[in-house]
C-alpha positions as CSV (number, residue, x, y, z in Angstrom):
1,M,-3.4,30.6,40.4
2,K,-5.3,32.4,37.7
3,H,-2.2,32.8,35.6
4,L,-1.3,29.1,36.1
5,K,-4.8,28.0,34.9
6,R,-4.6,30.3,31.9
7,F,-1.1,29.0,31.0
8,W,-2.3,25.4,31.4
9,N,-5.4,26.0,29.1
10,W,-3.1,27.7,26.6
11,L,-0.6,24.9,26.7
12,L,-3.4,22.3,26.4
13,G,-4.9,24.1,23.4
14,R,-1.5,24.2,21.6
15,T,-0.9,20.5,21.9
16,D,-2.5,18.1,19.4
17,I,-1.1,14.9,20.7
18,D,-4.3,13.0,20.2
19,E,-4.3,14.0,16.5
20,K,-0.7,12.9,16.1
21,I,-1.4,9.6,17.8
22,E,-4.4,9.0,15.5
23,A,-2.4,9.8,12.4
24,K,0.4,7.5,13.5
25,V,-2.0,4.7,14.3
26,E,-3.6,5.0,10.9
27,D,-0.2,4.9,9.2
28,I,0.7,1.7,11.2
29,V,-2.6,0.1,10.4
30,D,-2.1,0.8,6.6
31,E,1.4,-0.6,6.7
32,V,0.3,-3.7,8.5
33,K,-2.5,-4.3,6.0
34,E,0.1,-3.9,3.1
35,R,2.4,-6.4,4.8
36,V,-0.5,-8.9,5.3
37,D,-1.4,-8.7,1.6
38,R,2.2,-9.2,0.6
39,I,2.5,-12.2,3.0
40,K,-0.6,-13.7,1.4
41,E,1.0,-13.3,-2.0
42,E,4.2,-15.0,-0.9
43,I,2.3,-17.9,0.7
44,S,0.4,-18.5,-2.5
45,D,3.8,-18.5,-4.4
46,V,5.3,-20.9,-2.0
47,K,2.2,-23.2,-2.3
48,E,2.6,-23.2,-6.1
49,A,6.3,-24.0,-5.8
50,A,5.6,-26.8,-3.3
51,S,3.1,-28.4,-5.7
52,E,5.7,-28.2,-8.5
53,V,8.3,-29.8,-6.2
54,L,5.9,-32.6,-5.5
55,S,5.3,-33.3,-9.1
56,Q,9.1,-33.2,-9.7
57,T,9.7,-35.7,-6.9
58,K,7.2,-38.1,-8.6
59,D,9.3,-37.8,-11.8
60,V,12.5,-38.6,-9.8
61,V,10.8,-41.7,-8.4
62,D,9.8,-42.8,-11.9
63,A,13.3,-42.2,-13.1
64,A,14.7,-44.4,-10.3
65,K,12.3,-47.1,-11.4
66,G,13.7,-46.9,-14.9
67,K,10.7,-45.3,-16.7
68,K,11.1,-43.1,-19.7
69,R,10.6,-39.3,-19.4
70,R,7.3,-37.9,-20.2
71,G,6.8,-34.5,-21.7
72,R,8.0,-32.8,-24.8
73,P,10.4,-34.9,-26.9
74,K,13.9,-33.6,-27.4
75,K,14.6,-31.9,-30.7
76,K,16.6,-34.0,-33.2
77,K,19.4,-32.2,-35.0
């Protein structure tokens, strides 16, 4: 029994599973934070693009009504 207990204590001292788990969890948390930041950037890009689409649809409606184009005039050759 004494040898078994010594072996168990030796084996327990050799394993650092808790440290490995903590390191893995820290890596995962960092990766998730990076992904969240990237998602926030993409959402802001989509928001800007959607507002641009909205303004373009207003221009399409005006064109259907027969109104002239606003904006910079075309260059004359």
